[in-house]
C-alpha positions, 0 to 999 in steps of 0.5 A: 406396462408400456404403450402402443398407438393405433391410428388410421387415416379416416374421413367421416365426410367427403368435404374433409381433405385427405391432405389434412388427414395425412398431415394430422395422422403423421403429426399424431405418430410423431407425438407418440414417437417423441412421447415414449410410445413403443409401437404405432400400428396401421390397419389393412382395410379396403374401400372404406373412408372410415379406415383408409388403409389399402397399403399398410407397408406404404403408410408405415414407410411414410411413418418410418421416414418421419419418426426416429425410434418408434416401432411400426406394426401391422394391426392387422394384415389379412391373409386371404388378401395376400400371397405368402411370397409377396407378404414375406418380401414386402414385410422384409423390405419394410423391415430393411427400409425402417432400420429393423422396426417392423412388428408383423401382425396378422388376423382373420379379417373384420368384415365380410363386405371386404371379403366379398370385394377383395377375396372373391366372396370367400367366407370370412371364417376361412381367414383363420385357417389361412393365417395358420397356414401362412405364418409358418410359411412366411418365417420359412421364406425369410429363412431360405428356399421353400416348396409348398403344397398346402390347402390354400397356397401351392408354389415351387421353390422360392424364398423371400427377397430381401431377407428381413433385417431383424434376426431371426425374424421380426416379431409376429403378432396374432389378433385373437379372440377365441381360445383355439386361436390363442393356443395355436398362436402361443404354440408358435411363440406369437404375441397376442393382440386383443380388443375388448371392444366397448365391453366391461373390463371382465372382457379384458380379464377373459382374454388375459386368462385365455393367454395364460391358459394357452401358456400353461398348455405349452410349457417351455414356450418362451412367454410372448407379449399380450396387448389390449386395445381400447378407445381412449379419450382424455379431457380436462373439462367434463363437458367435453365428454359428449364429443368423445361419446358421440364419436364412439357411438357413431363408429359403433353403428358403422361397425355393426353395419359393416360386420352384418351388411345392414346398410349400403356404403356409398362412395366409401362412406358407410350409411346409417342403418335403420335403428331397428336393425342395430342389436348391440347398441346398448353397449354404446350407452354413454354411462357404459362407455364412460365406465368401460373405456379409457375416457375421462380426466388424466386421473380417471385414466390412471385409475382405470389403467392401474387395473390393466397393469395389475392384470399383467397387460404388457401393452395398452394400445391407445385407440386414437381415431374413431371419428373424433375431431382432429383437434380433440385427438391431439389434445387427448394424446397430449394429455395422455403423454404428459399426465398419464404415461408418467404414472407408469413409465419413468423418464428413463424408460420414456427416453429409451 
């Protein structure tokens, strides 16, 4: 099992300096680069301080200029916010600039709130079929001239300029939950990004089974990769657990707010919704977070991660930024690199 990092530029209060946020995030990515992580992922979000990601390729270019070997991916770009020609060209340009380090991930989108502001108020559910139309188009544009008359996009003959450095094209990932998305992705040879939220390990097992079922339904398809993401926090003093738990609980309330439009967002900061409107917060009880997530000492993290390895997870994705104080983010990542990863990767693998 190998390791990825997902980290966002994030602010939880207006008095936090964006310069400090950028510096911190860059240093975290450099730690991951030097520590043997395979991929770092950047999201796409708009008008939200909790995930400041309006230009994923710009941010990844910054990371590329400040790292040596780590691969750089989007998790995820949202098709309704893009035109296929623009996406193909920007992705290819980044692949060229980064020396062929792009991993391209797409998903249907997280929040209706963003669709209301960036995509003309379209139904978020259209993100799925738009992704299925877009991905073959992007591959075709990378290969040469394409004329397209589809349901969501129409254009005369065009191609991607430039072409990507990686051949035949950069690796493609799809963020997926439901079996139909798994099936459609694996039919095309795309790898899978999954996130079990704060739910029990059985949720990871469900997604992995959907992956295996989709493979079985497509004999002859080259096996892609399966990734699962989890909130991760490593600490060596039990009393520190409360800092991690409170950060995840606060983010959980924000997530439910944004997903359901429960409370306003003021100057980019989601406001706390009335507690009676929150319906899934039992998932964020401290004892459940400590059981279900990769929270705890290095030895506890190793024990939990053995289950992911045994299940056949190709990539465990370490979710680093969820409103956790910057010093805790760094100390957690340092412990993970120095004391957890060696249990899964030899020194030769880490240096590769």
